[in-house]
PDB file of N, CA, C and O in Angstrom:
ATOM      1  N   MET A   1       0.716  -1.126  -0.096  1.00  0.00           N
ATOM      2  CA  MET A   1       0.032  -0.008   0.021  1.00  0.00           C
ATOM      3  C   MET A   1       0.773   1.150   0.013  1.00  0.00           C
ATOM      4  O   MET A   1       1.725   1.243   0.787  1.00  0.00           O
ATOM      5  N   ARG A   2       0.406   2.323  -0.965  1.00  0.00           N
ATOM      6  CA  ARG A   2       1.299   3.443  -0.892  1.00  0.00           C
ATOM      7  C   ARG A   2       0.289   4.618  -0.390  1.00  0.00           C
ATOM      8  O   ARG A   2      -0.927   4.586  -0.581  1.00  0.00           O
ATOM      9  N   PRO A   3       0.985   5.659   0.282  1.00  0.00           N
ATOM     10  CA  PRO A   3       0.190   6.810   0.556  1.00  0.00           C
ATOM     11  C   PRO A   3      -0.046   7.662  -0.628  1.00  0.00           C
ATOM     12  O   PRO A   3       0.853   7.853  -1.447  1.00  0.00           O
ATOM     13  N   LEU A   4      -1.293   8.212  -0.756  1.00  0.00           N
ATOM     14  CA  LEU A   4      -1.548   8.914  -1.967  1.00  0.00           C
ATOM     15  C   LEU A   4      -2.657  10.224  -1.476  1.00  0.00           C
ATOM     16  O   LEU A   4      -3.674   9.919  -0.853  1.00  0.00           O
ATOM     17  N   ALA A   5      -2.419  11.390  -1.747  1.00  0.00           N
ATOM     18  CA  ALA A   5      -3.388  12.488  -1.322  1.00  0.00           C
ATOM     19  C   ALA A   5      -4.247  12.728  -2.450  1.00  0.00           C
ATOM     20  O   ALA A   5      -3.760  12.645  -3.578  1.00  0.00           O
ATOM     21  N   CYS A   6      -5.526  13.031  -2.287  1.00  0.00           N
ATOM     22  CA  CYS A   6      -6.615  13.280  -3.284  1.00  0.00           C
ATOM     23  C   CYS A   6      -6.172  14.675  -3.834  1.00  0.00           C
ATOM     24  O   CYS A   6      -5.833  15.558  -3.047  1.00  0.00           O
ATOM     25  N   ASP A   7      -6.175  14.856  -5.077  1.00  0.00           N
ATOM     26  CA  ASP A   7      -5.934  16.198  -5.780  1.00  0.00           C
ATOM     27  C   ASP A   7      -6.821  17.358  -5.315  1.00  0.00           C
ATOM     28  O   ASP A   7      -6.459  18.532  -5.234  1.00  0.00           O
ATOM     29  N   ARG A   8      -8.110  16.838  -5.001  1.00  0.00           N
ATOM     30  CA  ARG A   8      -9.277  17.790  -4.737  1.00  0.00           C
ATOM     31  C   ARG A   8      -9.187  18.271  -3.137  1.00  0.00           C
ATOM     32  O   ARG A   8      -9.150  19.452  -2.794  1.00  0.00           O
ATOM     33  N   CYS A   9      -9.162  17.242  -2.315  1.00  0.00           N
ATOM     34  CA  CYS A   9      -9.263  17.882  -0.870  1.00  0.00           C
ATOM     35  C   CYS A   9      -8.151  17.455   0.039  1.00  0.00           C
ATOM     36  O   CYS A   9      -8.123  17.675   1.250  1.00  0.00           O
ATOM     37  N   ALA A  10      -7.194  16.791  -0.692  1.00  0.00           N
ATOM     38  CA  ALA A  10      -5.669  16.578   0.155  1.00  0.00           C
ATOM     39  C   ALA A  10      -5.952  15.233   1.165  1.00  0.00           C
ATOM     40  O   ALA A  10      -5.031  14.897   1.908  1.00  0.00           O
ATOM     41  N   ALA A  11      -7.114  14.533   1.188  1.00  0.00           N
ATOM     42  CA  ALA A  11      -7.284  13.523   2.035  1.00  0.00           C
ATOM     43  C   ALA A  11      -6.358  12.362   1.806  1.00  0.00           C
ATOM     44  O   ALA A  11      -6.411  11.746   0.742  1.00  0.00           O
ATOM     45  N   ARG A  12      -5.516  12.039   2.750  1.00  0.00           N
ATOM     46  CA  ARG A  12      -4.448  11.092   2.468  1.00  0.00           C
ATOM     47  C   ARG A  12      -4.839   9.648   2.820  1.00  0.00           C
ATOM     48  O   ARG A  12      -5.118   9.367   3.986  1.00  0.00           O
ATOM     49  N   VAL A  13      -4.871   8.613   1.723  1.00  0.00           N
ATOM     50  CA  VAL A  13      -5.222   7.436   1.739  1.00  0.00           C
ATOM     51  C   VAL A  13      -4.005   6.386   1.551  1.00  0.00           C
ATOM     52  O   VAL A  13      -2.907   6.786   1.165  1.00  0.00           O
ATOM     53  N   LEU A  14      -4.210   5.254   1.792  1.00  0.00           N
ATOM     54  CA  LEU A  14      -3.114   4.199   1.331  1.00  0.00           C
ATOM     55  C   LEU A  14      -4.089   3.370   0.153  1.00  0.00           C
ATOM     56  O   LEU A  14      -5.260   2.990   0.154  1.00  0.00           O
ATOM     57  N   VAL A  15      -2.895   3.299  -0.901  1.00  0.00           N
ATOM     58  CA  VAL A  15      -3.547   2.761  -2.014  1.00  0.00           C
ATOM     59  C   VAL A  15      -2.879   1.576  -2.691  1.00  0.00           C
ATOM     60  O   VAL A  15      -1.657   1.653  -2.820  1.00  0.00           O
ATOM     61  N   ARG A  16      -3.521   0.450  -3.161  1.00  0.00           N
ATOM     62  CA  ARG A  16      -2.883  -0.501  -3.807  1.00  0.00           C
ATOM     63  C   ARG A  16      -3.553  -1.005  -5.073  1.00  0.00           C
ATOM     64  O   ARG A  16      -4.704  -1.440  -5.070  1.00  0.00           O
ATOM     65  N   LYS A  17      -2.815  -0.933  -6.118  1.00  0.00           N
ATOM     66  CA  LYS A  17      -3.479  -1.047  -7.658  1.00  0.00           C
ATOM     67  C   LYS A  17      -2.966  -2.452  -7.877  1.00  0.00           C
ATOM     68  O   LYS A  17      -1.752  -2.638  -7.796  1.00  0.00           O
ATOM     69  N   SER A  18      -3.750  -3.418  -8.137  1.00  0.00           N
ATOM     70  CA  SER A  18      -3.440  -4.723  -8.377  1.00  0.00           C
ATOM     71  C   SER A  18      -3.598  -4.790  -9.959  1.00  0.00           C
ATOM     72  O   SER A  18      -2.790  -5.476 -10.585  1.00  0.00           O
ATOM     73  N   SER A  19      -4.449  -4.210 -10.527  1.00  0.00           N
ATOM     74  CA  SER A  19      -4.567  -4.064 -11.923  1.00  0.00           C
ATOM     75  C   SER A  19      -5.372  -2.887 -12.428  1.00  0.00           C
ATOM     76  O   SER A  19      -5.827  -2.073 -11.625  1.00  0.00           O
ATOM     77  N   TRP A  20      -5.534  -2.786 -13.534  1.00  0.00           N
ATOM     78  CA  TRP A  20      -6.303  -1.580 -14.120  1.00  0.00           C
ATOM     79  C   TRP A  20      -7.696  -1.582 -13.564  1.00  0.00           C
ATOM     80  O   TRP A  20      -8.336  -0.549 -13.367  1.00  0.00           O
ATOM     81  N   GLN A  21      -8.111  -2.725 -13.334  1.00  0.00           N
ATOM     82  CA  GLN A  21      -9.665  -2.882 -12.863  1.00  0.00           C
ATOM     83  C   GLN A  21      -9.731  -2.946 -11.340  1.00  0.00           C
ATOM     84  O   GLN A  21     -10.803  -2.614 -10.836  1.00  0.00           O
ATOM     85  N   GLN A  22      -8.708  -3.337 -10.511  1.00  0.00           N
ATOM     86  CA  GLN A  22      -8.833  -3.429  -9.190  1.00  0.00           C
ATOM     87  C   GLN A  22      -7.845  -2.488  -8.465  1.00  0.00           C
ATOM     88  O   GLN A  22      -6.661  -2.425  -8.795  1.00  0.00           O
ATOM     89  N   THR A  23      -8.389  -1.752  -7.451  1.00  0.00           N
ATOM     90  CA  THR A  23      -7.716  -0.918  -6.523  1.00  0.00           C
ATOM     91  C   THR A  23      -8.305  -1.174  -5.129  1.00  0.00           C
ATOM     92  O   THR A  23      -9.512  -1.271  -4.903  1.00  0.00           O
ATOM     93  N   SER A  24      -7.413  -1.266  -4.301  1.00  0.00           N
ATOM     94  CA  SER A  24      -7.940  -1.135  -2.780  1.00  0.00           C
ATOM     95  C   SER A  24      -7.352   0.198  -2.170  1.00  0.00           C
ATOM     96  O   SER A  24      -6.228   0.643  -2.400  1.00  0.00           O
ATOM     97  N   VAL A  25      -8.267   0.725  -1.392  1.00  0.00           N
ATOM     98  CA  VAL A  25      -8.156   2.042  -0.684  1.00  0.00           C
ATOM     99  C   VAL A  25      -8.285   1.784   0.916  1.00  0.00           C
ATOM    100  O   VAL A  25      -9.212   1.088   1.331  1.00  0.00           O
ATOM    101  N   GLN A  26      -7.384   2.330   1.764  1.00  0.00           N
ATOM    102  CA  GLN A  26      -7.599   2.307   3.050  1.00  0.00           C
ATOM    103  C   GLN A  26      -7.666   3.729   3.592  1.00  0.00           C
ATOM    104  O   GLN A  26      -6.789   4.586   3.479  1.00  0.00           O
ATOM    105  N   TRP A  27      -8.782   3.838   4.166  1.00  0.00           N
ATOM    106  CA  TRP A  27      -8.915   5.287   4.679  1.00  0.00           C
ATOM    107  C   TRP A  27      -8.668   5.229   6.137  1.00  0.00           C
ATOM    108  O   TRP A  27      -8.760   4.169   6.756  1.00  0.00           O
ATOM    109  N   ASP A  28      -8.323   6.464   6.748  1.00  0.00           N
ATOM    110  CA  ASP A  28      -8.175   6.552   8.092  1.00  0.00           C
ATOM    111  C   ASP A  28      -9.117   7.511   8.658  1.00  0.00           C
ATOM    112  O   ASP A  28      -9.904   7.941   7.815  1.00  0.00           O
ATOM    113  N   ARG A  29      -9.271   7.977   9.847  1.00  0.00           N
ATOM    114  CA  ARG A  29     -10.268   8.978  10.357  1.00  0.00           C
ATOM    115  C   ARG A  29      -9.992  10.196   9.779  1.00  0.00           C
ATOM    116  O   ARG A  29     -10.967  10.777   9.303  1.00  0.00           O
ATOM    117  N   ARG A  30      -8.787  10.802   9.686  1.00  0.00           N
ATOM    118  CA  ARG A  30      -8.517  12.072   9.041  1.00  0.00           C
ATOM    119  C   ARG A  30      -8.946  12.108   7.634  1.00  0.00           C
ATOM    120  O   ARG A  30      -9.615  13.038   7.183  1.00  0.00           O
ATOM    121  N   ALA A  31      -8.552  11.069   6.922  1.00  0.00           N
ATOM    122  CA  ALA A  31      -8.903  11.209   5.583  1.00  0.00           C
ATOM    123  C   ALA A  31     -10.232  11.332   5.331  1.00  0.00           C
ATOM    124  O   ALA A  31     -10.608  12.158   4.499  1.00  0.00           O
ATOM    125  N   MET A  32     -11.180  10.488   6.048  1.00  0.00           N
ATOM    126  CA  MET A  32     -12.565  10.395   5.968  1.00  0.00           C
ATOM    127  C   MET A  32     -13.188  11.682   6.361  1.00  0.00           C
ATOM    128  O   MET A  32     -14.274  11.994   5.872  1.00  0.00           O
ATOM    129  N   ALA A  33     -12.578  12.455   7.209  1.00  0.00           N
ATOM    130  CA  ALA A  33     -13.085  13.833   7.793  1.00  0.00           C
ATOM    131  C   ALA A  33     -12.755  14.904   6.693  1.00  0.00           C
ATOM    132  O   ALA A  33     -13.437  15.928   6.659  1.00  0.00           O
ATOM    133  N   LEU A  34     -11.726  14.711   5.783  1.00  0.00           N
ATOM    134  CA  LEU A  34     -11.375  15.754   4.770  1.00  0.00           C
ATOM    135  C   LEU A  34     -12.167  15.460   3.334  1.00  0.00           C
ATOM    136  O   LEU A  34     -12.324  16.302   2.449  1.00  0.00           O
ATOM    137  N   CYS A  35     -12.503  14.459   3.307  1.00  0.00           N
ATOM    138  CA  CYS A  35     -13.148  14.045   1.847  1.00  0.00           C
ATOM    139  C   CYS A  35     -14.432  14.835   1.720  1.00  0.00           C
ATOM    140  O   CYS A  35     -15.317  14.583   2.539  1.00  0.00           O
ATOM    141  N   ALA A  36     -14.634  15.698   0.858  1.00  0.00           N
ATOM    142  CA  ALA A  36     -15.774  16.447   0.500  1.00  0.00           C
ATOM    143  C   ALA A  36     -16.882  15.571  -0.042  1.00  0.00           C
ATOM    144  O   ALA A  36     -18.035  15.754   0.351  1.00  0.00           O
ATOM    145  N   GLU A  37     -16.620  14.720  -0.841  1.00  0.00           N
ATOM    146  CA  GLU A  37     -17.593  13.676  -1.356  1.00  0.00           C
ATOM    147  C   GLU A  37     -18.175  12.827  -0.308  1.00  0.00           C
ATOM    148  O   GLU A  37     -19.392  12.646  -0.301  1.00  0.00           O
ATOM    149  N   ARG A  38     -17.429  12.297   0.565  1.00  0.00           N
ATOM    150  CA  ARG A  38     -17.787  11.493   1.851  1.00  0.00           C
ATOM    151  C   ARG A  38     -18.679  12.509   2.472  1.00  0.00           C
ATOM    152  O   ARG A  38     -19.886  12.288   2.572  1.00  0.00           O
ATOM    153  N   ASP A  39     -18.221  13.441   2.827  1.00  0.00           N
ATOM    154  CA  ASP A  39     -18.862  14.435   3.664  1.00  0.00           C
ATOM    155  C   ASP A  39     -20.394  14.621   3.149  1.00  0.00           C
ATOM    156  O   ASP A  39     -21.364  14.351   3.857  1.00  0.00           O
ATOM    157  N   ARG A  40     -20.474  15.083   1.915  1.00  0.00           N
ATOM    158  CA  ARG A  40     -21.716  15.145   1.330  1.00  0.00           C
ATOM    159  C   ARG A  40     -22.545  14.003   1.318  1.00  0.00           C
ATOM    160  O   ARG A  40     -23.763  14.153   1.418  1.00  0.00           O
ATOM    161  N   ALA A  41     -22.015  12.816   1.202  1.00  0.00           N
ATOM    162  CA  ALA A  41     -22.886  11.643   1.289  1.00  0.00           C
ATOM    163  C   ALA A  41     -23.205  11.347   2.704  1.00  0.00           C
ATOM    164  O   ALA A  41     -24.235  10.706   2.913  1.00  0.00           O
ATOM    165  N   ASP A  42     -22.459  11.726   3.732  1.00  0.00           N
ATOM    166  CA  ASP A  42     -22.958  11.414   5.024  1.00  0.00           C
ATOM    167  C   ASP A  42     -24.130  12.521   5.481  1.00  0.00           C
ATOM    168  O   ASP A  42     -25.001  12.226   6.300  1.00  0.00           O
ATOM    169  N   GLY A  43     -24.042  13.741   4.887  1.00  0.00           N
ATOM    170  CA  GLY A  43     -25.169  14.609   5.150  1.00  0.00           C
ATOM    171  C   GLY A  43     -26.524  14.416   4.705  1.00  0.00           C
ATOM    172  O   GLY A  43     -27.523  14.844   5.284  1.00  0.00           O
ATOM    173  N   SER A  44     -26.488  13.500   3.255  1.00  0.00           N
ATOM    174  CA  SER A  44     -27.551  13.280   2.637  1.00  0.00           C
ATOM    175  C   SER A  44     -28.241  11.933   3.085  1.00  0.00           C
ATOM    176  O   SER A  44     -29.323  11.575   2.619  1.00  0.00           O
ATOM    177  N   GLY A  45     -27.604  11.288   3.933  1.00  0.00           N
ATOM    178  CA  GLY A  45     -27.918   9.830   4.204  1.00  0.00           C
ATOM    179  C   GLY A  45     -27.789   8.751   3.338  1.00  0.00           C
ATOM    180  O   GLY A  45     -28.078   7.590   3.627  1.00  0.00           O
ATOM    181  N   ALA A  46     -27.346   9.151   2.250  1.00  0.00           N
ATOM    182  CA  ALA A  46     -26.953   8.163   1.087  1.00  0.00           C
ATOM    183  C   ALA A  46     -25.731   7.275   1.228  1.00  0.00           C
ATOM    184  O   ALA A  46     -24.705   7.772   1.693  1.00  0.00           O
ATOM    185  N   ALA A  47     -25.758   6.076   0.886  1.00  0.00           N
ATOM    186  CA  ALA A  47     -24.658   5.350   1.118  1.00  0.00           C
ATOM    187  C   ALA A  47     -23.277   5.860   0.269  1.00  0.00           C
ATOM    188  O   ALA A  47     -23.330   6.306  -0.877  1.00  0.00           O
ATOM    189  N   PHE A  48     -22.241   5.733   0.927  1.00  0.00           N
ATOM    190  CA  PHE A  48     -20.978   6.236   0.294  1.00  0.00           C
ATOM    191  C   PHE A  48     -20.362   5.113  -0.482  1.00  0.00           C
ATOM    192  O   PHE A  48     -19.942   4.093   0.063  1.00  0.00           O
ATOM    193  N   GLU A  49     -20.316   5.363  -1.941  1.00  0.00           N
ATOM    194  CA  GLU A  49     -19.924   4.297  -2.803  1.00  0.00           C
ATOM    195  C   GLU A  49     -18.489   4.629  -3.340  1.00  0.00           C
ATOM    196  O   GLU A  49     -18.010   3.929  -4.233  1.00  0.00           O
ATOM    197  N   GLY A  50     -17.859   5.589  -2.860  1.00  0.00           N
ATOM    198  CA  GLY A  50     -16.570   5.842  -3.245  1.00  0.00           C
ATOM    199  C   GLY A  50     -16.535   7.480  -3.705  1.00  0.00           C
ATOM    200  O   GLY A  50     -17.508   8.160  -4.029  1.00  0.00           O
ATOM    201  N   CYS A  51     -15.393   7.817  -3.649  1.00  0.00           N
ATOM    202  CA  CYS A  51     -15.054   9.258  -4.001  1.00  0.00           C
ATOM    203  C   CYS A  51     -14.553   9.325  -5.586  1.00  0.00           C
ATOM    204  O   CYS A  51     -13.507   8.770  -5.921  1.00  0.00           O
ATOM    205  N   GLY A  52     -15.277   9.957  -6.410  1.00  0.00           N
ATOM    206  CA  GLY A  52     -14.958  10.246  -7.857  1.00  0.00           C
ATOM    207  C   GLY A  52     -13.692  10.921  -7.917  1.00  0.00           C
ATOM    208  O   GLY A  52     -12.881  10.589  -8.782  1.00  0.00           O
ATOM    209  N   SER A  53     -13.393  11.973  -6.967  1.00  0.00           N
ATOM    210  CA  SER A  53     -12.082  12.813  -7.150  1.00  0.00           C
ATOM    211  C   SER A  53     -10.793  11.879  -6.727  1.00  0.00           C
ATOM    212  O   SER A  53      -9.714  11.934  -7.317  1.00  0.00           O
ATOM    213  N   LEU A  54     -11.024  11.171  -5.818  1.00  0.00           N
ATOM    214  CA  LEU A  54      -9.961  10.189  -5.261  1.00  0.00           C
ATOM    215  C   LEU A  54      -9.624   9.179  -6.402  1.00  0.00           C
ATOM    216  O   LEU A  54      -8.461   8.920  -6.714  1.00  0.00           O
ATOM    217  N   ARG A  55     -10.728   8.619  -7.012  1.00  0.00           N
ATOM    218  CA  ARG A  55     -10.728   7.631  -8.241  1.00  0.00           C
ATOM    219  C   ARG A  55      -9.961   8.299  -9.172  1.00  0.00           C
ATOM    220  O   ARG A  55      -8.973   7.676  -9.562  1.00  0.00           O
ATOM    221  N   GLU A  56     -10.153   9.434  -9.650  1.00  0.00           N
ATOM    222  CA  GLU A  56      -9.437  10.183 -10.742  1.00  0.00           C
ATOM    223  C   GLU A  56      -7.994  10.338 -10.393  1.00  0.00           C
ATOM    224  O   GLU A  56      -7.159  10.144 -11.277  1.00  0.00           O
ATOM    225  N   THR A  57      -7.588  10.700  -9.080  1.00  0.00           N
ATOM    226  CA  THR A  57      -6.274  10.931  -8.525  1.00  0.00           C
ATOM    227  C   THR A  57      -5.531   9.811  -8.672  1.00  0.00           C
ATOM    228  O   THR A  57      -4.361   9.886  -9.048  1.00  0.00           O
ATOM    229  N   ILE A  58      -6.188   8.525  -8.364  1.00  0.00           N
ATOM    230  CA  ILE A  58      -5.585   7.328  -8.322  1.00  0.00           C
ATOM    231  C   ILE A  58      -5.238   6.919  -9.818  1.00  0.00           C
ATOM    232  O   ILE A  58      -4.153   6.409 -10.100  1.00  0.00           O
ATOM    233  N   ARG A  59      -6.230   7.177 -10.761  1.00  0.00           N
ATOM    234  CA  ARG A  59      -6.119   6.817 -12.267  1.00  0.00           C
ATOM    235  C   ARG A  59      -4.816   7.559 -12.581  1.00  0.00           C
ATOM    236  O   ARG A  59      -3.828   6.987 -13.042  1.00  0.00           O
ATOM    237  N   GLU A  60      -4.867   8.736 -12.330  1.00  0.00           N
ATOM    238  CA  GLU A  60      -3.636   9.687 -12.939  1.00  0.00           C
ATOM    239  C   GLU A  60      -2.406   9.148 -12.307  1.00  0.00           C
ATOM    240  O   GLU A  60      -1.429   9.041 -13.049  1.00  0.00           O
ATOM    241  N   ALA A  61      -2.279   8.778 -11.021  1.00  0.00           N
ATOM    242  CA  ALA A  61      -1.144   8.378 -10.468  1.00  0.00           C
ATOM    243  C   ALA A  61      -0.586   6.967 -10.959  1.00  0.00           C
ATOM    244  O   ALA A  61       0.593   6.617 -10.894  1.00  0.00           O
ATOM    245  N   ALA A  62      -1.595   6.261 -11.436  1.00  0.00           N
ATOM    246  CA  ALA A  62      -1.204   4.984 -12.128  1.00  0.00           C
ATOM    247  C   ALA A  62      -0.569   5.042 -13.483  1.00  0.00           C
ATOM    248  O   ALA A  62       0.396   4.398 -13.893  1.00  0.00           O
ATOM    249  N   VAL A  63      -1.379   6.042 -14.168  1.00  0.00           N
ATOM    250  CA  VAL A  63      -0.860   6.359 -15.501  1.00  0.00           C
ATOM    251  C   VAL A  63       0.602   7.071 -15.384  1.00  0.00           C
ATOM    252  O   VAL A  63       1.459   6.878 -16.247  1.00  0.00           O
ATOM    253  N   ARG A  64       0.803   7.828 -14.361  1.00  0.00           N
ATOM    254  CA  ARG A  64       2.222   8.353 -14.429  1.00  0.00           C
ATOM    255  C   ARG A  64       3.219   7.559 -13.767  1.00  0.00           C
ATOM    256  O   ARG A  64       4.418   7.825 -13.848  1.00  0.00           O
ATOM    257  N   GLY A  65       2.669   6.411 -12.993  1.00  0.00           N
ATOM    258  CA  GLY A  65       3.708   5.626 -12.503  1.00  0.00           C
ATOM    259  C   GLY A  65       3.943   5.829 -11.006  1.00  0.00           C
ATOM    260  O   GLY A  65       4.750   5.155 -10.367  1.00  0.00           O
ATOM    261  N   THR A  66       3.235   6.739 -10.522  1.00  0.00           N
ATOM    262  CA  THR A  66       3.565   7.122  -8.912  1.00  0.00           C
ATOM    263  C   THR A  66       2.966   6.096  -8.105  1.00  0.00           C
ATOM    264  O   THR A  66       3.495   5.777  -7.041  1.00  0.00           O
ATOM    265  N   VAL A  67       1.663   5.421  -8.606  1.00  0.00           N
ATOM    266  CA  VAL A  67       1.234   4.201  -7.934  1.00  0.00           C
ATOM    267  C   VAL A  67       1.366   3.000  -9.004  1.00  0.00           C
ATOM    268  O   VAL A  67       0.862   3.072 -10.125  1.00  0.00           O
ATOM    269  N   GLU A  68       2.046   1.969  -8.573  1.00  0.00           N
ATOM    270  CA  GLU A  68       2.403   0.859  -9.409  1.00  0.00           C
ATOM    271  C   GLU A  68       1.298  -0.051  -9.431  1.00  0.00           C
ATOM    272  O   GLU A  68       0.461  -0.086  -8.529  1.00  0.00           O
ATOM    273  N   LEU A  69       1.275  -0.908 -10.607  1.00  0.00           N
ATOM    274  CA  LEU A  69       0.409  -1.872 -10.699  1.00  0.00           C
ATOM    275  C   LEU A  69       1.168  -3.037 -10.412  1.00  0.00           C
ATOM    276  O   LEU A  69       2.145  -3.365 -11.084  1.00  0.00           O
ATOM    277  N   VAL A  70       0.653  -3.809  -9.218  1.00  0.00           N
ATOM    278  CA  VAL A  70       1.538  -4.839  -8.540  1.00  0.00           C
ATOM    279  C   VAL A  70       0.870  -6.270  -8.662  1.00  0.00           C
ATOM    280  O   VAL A  70       1.317  -7.117  -7.889  1.00  0.00           O
ATOM    281  N   GLY A  71      -0.078  -6.630  -9.474  1.00  0.00           N
ATOM    282  CA  GLY A  71      -0.633  -7.735  -9.555  1.00  0.00           C
ATOM    283  C   GLY A  71      -0.272  -8.574 -10.662  1.00  0.00           C
ATOM    284  O   GLY A  71       0.446  -8.104 -11.544  1.00  0.00           O
ATOM    285  N   ASP A  72      -0.731  -9.908 -10.732  1.00  0.00           N
ATOM    286  CA  ASP A  72      -0.268 -10.787 -11.745  1.00  0.00           C
ATOM    287  C   ASP A  72      -0.538 -10.298 -13.128  1.00  0.00           C
ATOM    288  O   ASP A  72       0.132 -10.801 -14.030  1.00  0.00           O
ATOM    289  N   HIS A  73      -1.464  -9.347 -13.435  1.00  0.00           N
ATOM    290  CA  HIS A  73      -1.849  -8.811 -14.713  1.00  0.00           C
ATOM    291  C   HIS A  73      -1.456  -7.281 -14.924  1.00  0.00           C
ATOM    292  O   HIS A  73      -1.968  -6.602 -15.814  1.00  0.00           O
ATOM    293  N   ALA A  74      -0.589  -6.839 -14.110  1.00  0.00           N
ATOM    294  CA  ALA A  74      -0.126  -5.548 -13.805  1.00  0.00           C
ATOM    295  C   ALA A  74       0.504  -4.983 -15.215  1.00  0.00           C
ATOM    296  O   ALA A  74       0.410  -3.785 -15.482  1.00  0.00           O
ATOM    297  N   ASP A  75       1.138  -5.892 -16.083  1.00  0.00           N
ATOM    298  CA  ASP A  75       1.824  -5.442 -17.243  1.00  0.00           C
ATOM    299  C   ASP A  75       0.726  -5.244 -18.479  1.00  0.00           C
ATOM    300  O   ASP A  75       0.982  -4.510 -19.433  1.00  0.00           O
ATOM    301  N   GLY A  76      -0.326  -5.863 -18.378  1.00  0.00           N
ATOM    302  CA  GLY A  76      -1.178  -5.851 -19.399  1.00  0.00           C
ATOM    303  C   GLY A  76      -1.772  -4.497 -19.765  1.00  0.00           C
ATOM    304  O   GLY A  76      -1.636  -3.565 -18.973  1.00  0.00           O
ATOM    305  N   PRO A  77      -2.413  -4.332 -20.901  1.00  0.00           N
ATOM    306  CA  PRO A  77      -3.085  -3.151 -21.160  1.00  0.00           C
ATOM    307  C   PRO A  77      -4.422  -2.783 -20.455  1.00  0.00           C
ATOM    308  O   PRO A  77      -5.248  -3.642 -20.148  1.00  0.00           O
ATOM    309  N   ALA A  78      -4.585  -1.454 -20.218  1.00  0.00           N
ATOM    310  CA  ALA A  78      -6.060  -1.062 -19.805  1.00  0.00           C
ATOM    311  C   ALA A  78      -7.075  -1.543 -20.604  1.00  0.00           C
ATOM    312  O   ALA A  78      -6.864  -1.753 -21.798  1.00  0.00           O
ATOM    313  N   PRO A  79      -8.251  -1.763 -20.050  1.00  0.00           N
ATOM    314  CA  PRO A  79      -9.506  -2.033 -20.853  1.00  0.00           C
ATOM    315  C   PRO A  79      -9.386  -1.001 -22.023  1.00  0.00           C
ATOM    316  O   PRO A  79      -8.834   0.087 -21.859  1.00  0.00           O
ATOM    317  N   GLY A  80      -9.958  -1.416 -23.269  1.00  0.00           N
ATOM    318  CA  GLY A  80      -9.977  -0.398 -24.349  1.00  0.00           C
ATOM    319  C   GLY A  80      -8.666   0.137 -24.772  1.00  0.00           C
ATOM    320  O   GLY A  80      -8.646   1.077 -25.565  1.00  0.00           O
ATOM    321  N   GLY A  81      -7.607  -0.357 -24.332  1.00  0.00           N
ATOM    322  CA  GLY A  81      -6.321   0.081 -24.817  1.00  0.00           C
ATOM    323  C   GLY A  81      -5.751   1.397 -24.112  1.00  0.00           C
ATOM    324  O   GLY A  81      -4.672   1.886 -24.445  1.00  0.00           O
ATOM    325  N   ARG A  82      -6.473   1.869 -23.224  1.00  0.00           N
ATOM    326  CA  ARG A  82      -6.199   3.256 -22.672  1.00  0.00           C
ATOM    327  C   ARG A  82      -6.196   3.033 -21.162  1.00  0.00           C
ATOM    328  O   ARG A  82      -6.979   2.218 -20.673  1.00  0.00           O
ATOM    329  N   PRO A  83      -5.322   3.745 -20.386  1.00  0.00           N
ATOM    330  CA  PRO A  83      -5.157   3.538 -19.132  1.00  0.00           C
ATOM    331  C   PRO A  83      -6.228   4.183 -18.358  1.00  0.00           C
ATOM    332  O   PRO A  83      -6.541   5.337 -18.652  1.00  0.00           O
ATOM    333  N   LEU A  84      -6.864   3.522 -17.335  1.00  0.00           N
ATOM    334  CA  LEU A  84      -7.962   4.103 -16.580  1.00  0.00           C
ATOM    335  C   LEU A  84      -7.614   5.118 -15.442  1.00  0.00           C
ATOM    336  O   LEU A  84      -8.513   5.633 -14.778  1.00  0.00           O
TER     337      LEU A  84
END
């Protein structure tokens, strides 16, 4: 797991990218408190299904190589031939 801060709100989480399709994210209390999308979901009573801003930050980090793909299929192309 690698630390990564969201480009939008600076919430710092731990990330592991096993493939272009699979990502694990570990949140701590501080990151949960900083995430604007999580805060909005909590206020509306809706289930939090993930942060789009963080998802985009992780995708960009994987494309740049800041977050490595570490699974068995890490060297394969992203779906559609383009990085996610």
